[in-house]
N, C-alpha and C positions, 0 to 999 in steps of 0.2 A: 504494500500500500504506500502510495506516495503521500508525503506530508506537505507537499507543495500544491496548492490549488489556487484558483482565482481569488478565493476568499483570503487565504494567507498572504498572497501577493499584494492584495489591496491594503491590508494592514501594514505590511512591511513598507510599502511605498509611502504610506501616510505617517510612518514612524510611530505607530501605536504598539506598545508592548502587549504581548499576548503569549499564552501557553498553548501548545498543540498536544492533544491527548487522543491517542488511538484506543479503540475498544473493540471487543468482539461483537459485531453487528449481527443481530438475529432477524432475518427477513420475515420470520413467522410471528414476531412479537406483535401483539395487538396495538400497543402504544409505544412507538419508537422512542420518544423522549424518556419515558419511564424505564424502558429497557436500557437506554444509554446511561441513565443515572445509576441504575443497579449495577451494570457492568463496570462502571468507574468507581463505585463505592461512594457516591456523593448524594446529598439531599436532592430529591426530585424538584424541589422548589428553586434550585440553583441552575437547573438545566432548562433552558428556554427553547421551546419548539418554534420553528419558523412556519407560519401558515400563510398561504397565498389566498386572498379573498377578492371578491368584487363588491364595491360599494357603488350603487347605482350604475352597475355595469362597467365600472372602471377598476383596474387592478390596484391592489394595495398589498403590502407585506405587513404582517403583525407578529410580534414575538410575545409569547406568554409562557409562564412556568409550565413545565410538562405535567405537573399534578393539578392543573386547573384547566377550565374550559373557557374559551372566549365567548362573550355575550355578543351575538350578532347585532342586537339592538344598540348596545353601547358602541360597538365598532362603527356602525352606520352614523351614529350621532357624532362620534369623534372626528369623522371626515365630513361632517355637515351633509350627510346623505339621508335618504329615506329608508333604504333597505340594503342589507349585506347578505352575501352568500359565499360559501366556500367555493374556491375555484376547482374545476375538474383537474385531476392529476395530470393528464396529458397537456392541458393548457398551461398549468404551472411549470411543467418541465420545459415546454417550448419557450415560455416567457423568460424563465430564469437561466436556462442552459444547464440546470442541475437535474439529477434524478430524484424522484420522491424518496425520502429517507436520507437524502444528502443535500437538501435545499438549504443554502446559507443565505442570510440577509446581506452578505458581503459579496462583492464581485459578481452580482447578477448580470446576465447578458443585457437586460434592459432595466434601468433604474426605475423604481416605482415609489410612490409615497410609502414611508415606513413608520410604524408605530410600535413602541415598546411599552408593555404594561408597566404602570407606575410602581408596582411592587419591586421592580428591579432596582430602583434607587435606594432601597433599604438594605441592599446587599453589597458587600465589598467587591465581589466579582461574580460573574455569571458565565455559564457555558452556552455557546451557540454552535449550530452545525458548521463544520469547517469546509463544506463543499463536496463532501463525498460520504458515503455510508461508512460508519465506523470511525469518524473523525470529528472531534469537538474542539472548539477554541475557547480558551478561558481569558476573559478580559474584564476591565472595569466597565460598569454600565455607562458611565459618562463617555468613555472612549467609544463604545458601540454607537451611542447616540451621535457623537461627532463623526464617526466613520460612515454612518448611513444617512445622516441628516434627519434622523428620526425625531418624531414628536413623542412626548410622554403623556399617557392618559391611562386611567383605570378602565380596563375593558373586560375584566374577568368577573 
């Protein structure tokens, strides 16, 4: 497994310190973020899943702790929209250039508005997908916000 991806390259270019953590990815796991947390031996609330959604038909990226669910109503409101829905996996892969299970908020093929759940700001560091299955990046929430241009809102 390569530990160099578009996600790691974008952080390196931006001069943002980060850790790279490989783990044994289980393609049969019902909840990838929870499986990643268990495999790495960390709290599931520190591992943020990257979700691709549509708000009023426009793509957005949202990061929430792996042990929580995003509220589509709150997500729509955060982007001043009327409705939100999860993006189909094939569409998410085409838009980001990553495979489901390896979608990172960093280094996506096409940048989209990004939101990080507000709970992240209470943590010293969080894990996000590193751009391939079985790879997580650890960084400060503020650095993730800076790298992605994300907004912070409570959406869980």
